[in-house]
C-alpha positions as CSV (number, residue, x, y, z in Angstrom):
1,M,83.7,116.9,-25.0
2,A,82.5,113.0,-25.6
3,G,83.5,110.1,-27.4
4,V,86.8,108.5,-28.7
5,G,88.5,112.0,-29.0
6,A,87.4,113.0,-25.7
7,D,88.7,109.8,-24.2
8,Y,92.0,110.1,-25.9
9,E,92.5,113.7,-25.0
10,Q,91.0,113.6,-21.4
11,I,92.7,110.5,-19.9
12,M,95.6,109.3,-22.6
13,V,97.4,112.8,-23.1
14,P,97.7,114.1,-19.7
15,A,99.2,110.4,-18.9
16,I,101.1,109.4,-21.5
17,F,101.5,111.8,-24.6
18,G,101.6,115.1,-23.0
19,A,105.1,114.1,-21.4
20,W,106.3,113.0,-25.0
21,A,105.3,116.2,-27.3
22,P,107.9,118.5,-26.1
23,V,110.3,115.2,-26.5
24,L,109.2,115.4,-29.9
25,A,109.7,118.8,-30.4
26,D,113.1,119.2,-28.8
27,S,114.6,116.6,-30.8
28,V,113.8,118.3,-34.2
29,K,114.9,121.5,-32.6
30,V,112.0,123.6,-33.5
31,V,112.1,127.5,-33.9
32,A,110.4,131.0,-34.0
33,G,108.8,131.5,-37.2
34,E,108.9,127.9,-38.7
35,R,106.4,126.1,-40.8
36,A,105.7,122.9,-38.7
37,L,103.4,120.2,-40.0
38,D,102.4,117.2,-37.5
39,V,101.2,114.3,-39.2
40,A,98.8,111.6,-37.6
41,C,97.7,114.5,-35.2
42,G,95.1,112.8,-33.3
43,T,93.6,115.5,-30.8
44,G,96.5,117.6,-31.5
45,V,99.2,117.3,-28.5
46,V,102.4,117.9,-30.3
47,A,100.9,120.6,-32.6
48,R,100.0,122.7,-29.7
49,E,103.7,122.0,-28.5
50,L,105.1,123.2,-31.4
51,L,102.6,126.2,-32.0
52,G,104.4,127.5,-28.4
53,R,107.5,127.0,-30.2
54,V,106.8,128.4,-33.6
55,G,105.3,131.6,-31.9
56,A,103.4,134.1,-34.0
57,K,105.3,134.6,-36.9
58,G,105.2,130.5,-37.6
59,T,102.4,128.2,-38.6
60,V,101.2,125.0,-37.4
61,V,99.3,122.6,-39.2
62,G,97.7,119.3,-37.8
63,C,96.6,116.3,-40.1
64,D,94.8,113.5,-39.2
65,S,92.4,110.9,-41.5
66,N,90.1,110.5,-38.4
67,A,87.6,113.4,-38.1
68,T,86.4,112.4,-34.6
69,M,89.6,113.2,-33.4
70,L,90.2,116.2,-35.7
71,A,86.7,117.3,-34.0
72,T,88.2,117.4,-30.2
73,A,91.6,119.1,-31.9
74,R,89.8,121.8,-33.1
75,E,87.4,122.1,-29.7
76,V,90.8,122.3,-27.6
77,A,92.8,124.7,-29.9
78,P,90.9,126.3,-32.7
79,Q,93.8,128.6,-33.6
80,I,95.6,125.8,-35.1
81,D,94.8,124.4,-38.5
82,W,93.6,121.3,-38.3
83,R,93.0,119.6,-41.8
84,E,92.1,115.9,-42.4
85,G,94.0,113.7,-45.1
86,N,95.8,110.8,-45.4
87,A,99.5,110.3,-44.5
88,L,100.2,108.2,-47.6
89,D,98.6,111.5,-49.5
90,L,98.9,114.7,-47.9
91,P,97.4,117.9,-48.8
92,F,99.8,120.0,-49.0
93,E,102.1,121.5,-51.9
94,S,105.5,120.5,-52.3
95,A,108.2,122.7,-49.8
96,S,105.3,123.9,-47.8
97,F,107.1,123.1,-44.4
98,D,110.2,123.8,-42.5
99,V,109.5,121.0,-40.2
100,V,107.5,117.2,-40.0
101,T,106.9,115.7,-37.0
102,C,105.0,112.5,-36.6
103,Q,104.0,110.8,-32.6
104,Q,103.0,107.1,-32.8
105,G,101.8,107.3,-36.0
106,Y,104.1,105.3,-38.3
107,Q,103.6,102.1,-37.0
108,F,99.5,102.5,-38.4
109,F,100.5,103.4,-42.1
110,P,99.9,100.4,-44.8
111,D,102.8,102.0,-46.6
112,R,105.4,103.7,-44.5
113,V,108.2,104.5,-47.4
114,K,104.8,106.1,-49.0
115,A,104.6,108.0,-46.1
116,A,108.0,109.4,-45.9
117,Q,108.1,110.0,-49.3
118,E,105.3,112.3,-49.0
119,A,106.9,113.7,-46.1
120,H,109.8,114.2,-47.8
121,R,107.9,116.0,-50.7
122,V,106.2,118.6,-48.4
123,L,109.5,119.4,-46.6
124,V,111.8,122.4,-47.8
125,S,115.1,121.2,-48.3
126,G,116.9,121.0,-45.3
127,G,113.7,120.7,-44.1
128,R,113.9,118.1,-40.2
129,I,111.6,115.0,-39.8
130,A,111.4,113.8,-36.5
131,I,109.1,110.7,-35.8
132,A,108.7,108.2,-32.6
133,V,107.4,104.9,-32.3
134,W,106.7,102.8,-29.1
135,C,109.3,99.7,-28.7
136,S,108.6,96.6,-28.3
137,L,106.0,95.2,-26.3
138,S,108.7,93.7,-24.2
139,E,110.0,97.1,-23.5
140,N,106.5,98.2,-22.6
141,P,104.8,96.7,-19.5
142,G,101.6,98.4,-19.9
143,Q,100.7,97.8,-23.3
144,A,101.7,94.1,-23.3
145,A,99.1,93.8,-20.4
146,I,96.6,95.2,-21.9
147,V,97.4,92.9,-25.0
148,S,97.3,90.0,-23.0
149,A,94.1,90.9,-21.1
150,V,92.6,91.5,-24.9
151,E,93.5,88.4,-26.0
152,E,92.1,86.7,-23.1
153,F,88.7,88.2,-23.1
154,V,88.1,89.3,-26.5
155,G,90.4,87.5,-28.7
156,S,93.4,87.7,-31.0
157,D,92.2,89.7,-33.6
158,A,91.3,92.4,-31.4
159,A,94.8,91.8,-29.2
160,E,96.3,92.2,-32.7
161,I,94.9,95.3,-33.2
162,V,95.8,96.7,-29.6
163,G,99.3,95.3,-29.9
164,S,99.5,97.4,-33.4
165,S,100.5,100.3,-31.5
166,C,104.3,98.5,-30.6
167,G,104.0,96.8,-34.6
168,L,107.4,99.1,-35.1
169,G,109.7,98.7,-32.6
170,E,113.1,97.9,-34.2
171,K,114.5,101.5,-34.9
172,T,116.4,100.2,-37.8
173,Q,113.2,99.3,-39.7
174,L,112.1,103.0,-39.5
175,Q,115.9,104.4,-40.3
176,E,115.4,102.0,-43.9
177,F,112.2,103.2,-44.6
178,L,113.1,106.9,-44.1
179,S,116.8,106.3,-45.9
180,E,114.7,104.9,-48.9
181,A,112.0,107.9,-49.0
182,G,115.3,109.9,-49.6
183,F,116.4,111.2,-46.2
184,R,119.7,111.9,-45.0
185,G,121.7,112.2,-41.7
186,V,119.1,109.6,-40.4
187,Q,119.7,108.7,-36.7
188,S,117.8,107.6,-34.0
189,V,117.9,107.3,-29.8
190,T,115.7,105.5,-27.4
191,E,113.9,107.5,-24.5
192,T,111.8,106.3,-21.5
193,R,109.5,107.9,-19.7
194,P,106.7,107.4,-17.0
195,A,103.0,106.7,-17.8
196,R,101.2,108.1,-15.1
197,F,97.1,106.7,-14.6
198,L,95.3,106.9,-11.5
199,S,94.3,103.3,-11.6
200,S,94.5,100.2,-14.1
201,N,90.6,100.8,-14.7
202,D,91.8,104.4,-16.5
203,F,94.6,102.8,-18.2
204,A,92.4,100.3,-19.6
205,I,89.6,103.0,-20.4
206,G,91.9,105.1,-22.2
207,L,93.7,102.8,-24.2
208,L,91.0,100.7,-25.6
209,R,88.1,103.3,-25.7
210,G,90.1,106.1,-26.9
211,G,92.8,104.4,-28.6
212,T,93.5,102.2,-32.0
213,L,90.3,99.6,-30.7
214,A,87.9,101.9,-30.7
215,R,88.8,103.6,-34.1
216,A,89.0,100.4,-35.6
217,G,85.0,100.0,-34.4
218,V,85.4,97.6,-31.6
219,E,83.2,98.4,-28.5
220,L,83.5,96.3,-25.5
221,S,81.2,95.7,-23.0
222,D,81.5,97.0,-19.5
223,D,81.6,93.3,-18.4
224,T,84.4,92.7,-20.5
225,M,85.9,95.7,-19.6
226,A,85.6,95.0,-15.6
227,Q,87.6,91.8,-16.9
228,I,90.3,93.2,-18.4
229,V,91.0,96.2,-15.6
230,E,90.9,93.4,-12.8
231,C,93.5,91.1,-15.2
232,V,95.8,94.2,-15.7
233,S,95.6,95.5,-12.2
234,T,96.9,92.1,-11.4
235,S,99.6,92.1,-14.0
236,L,101.0,95.8,-13.3
237,A,100.4,95.5,-9.6
238,E,104.0,96.0,-8.7
239,Y,103.6,99.6,-10.9
240,Q,100.5,100.6,-8.2
241,I,102.6,103.6,-6.4
242,N,100.8,105.3,-3.7
243,N,97.4,105.1,-5.4
244,E,98.8,105.8,-8.6
245,L,99.8,103.5,-11.4
246,V,103.2,104.4,-12.6
247,F,104.7,102.2,-15.5
248,P,107.8,102.8,-17.6
249,M,107.0,103.2,-21.6
250,S,109.9,103.2,-24.3
251,A,109.9,105.0,-27.4
252,N,112.5,105.0,-30.5
253,L,113.3,108.9,-31.7
254,V,114.2,108.7,-35.5
255,L,115.4,112.3,-36.9
256,A,116.6,113.3,-40.4
257,K,117.1,115.7,-43.2
258,K,115.6,116.3,-46.4
């Protein structure tokens, strides 16, 4: 593996997203034999979790608009059906799935109501959706430190891109989008899990070279990365424990039924 997808899969998945995949799957109560769709699947950590739950009689599809991320997903788990597609115009027939999940994708969609309507369309009657989005930067010190450092050494535009991961921090916003799209029984819960990196360097590389900034086409020089790492290391010094960087990450999980 090489490139953005590899950095994401090799650094960000074990440090952050791997711990959240079972949380999302648990929340939507996926069972054997169901048909599951993971939207904005990235390199596929949630889809892989779902596959282990639906079993041989179930099906899992991972859908993402980023071909590079999907290439890594196919390399890691070729047995899953990976599809390139837009969350605002899902390439699936209506009533095709029992479950739809989306981990850390809705904050990046330009039309969140449309994305919710598309999820509603592809679900069967009584189908369930589970969405996870990060809480605000004030509740996520690691991301806040990165955003601050990027603003200082790269600029406000780049910082805004990085900070967009926490751009849907109010759970009521996502609840309203789902309700407007026709979902019922909309509810939410806030969960916190630790992120674990070997160092601030790994954290910065994973987030900036395997995250939204890289996918936006912004490349950072080694010198700039070194400045960012030093700044982040200072900001997160209290979370450096026994040669490991461990800090809390909080996300809102929003659940609903069609």
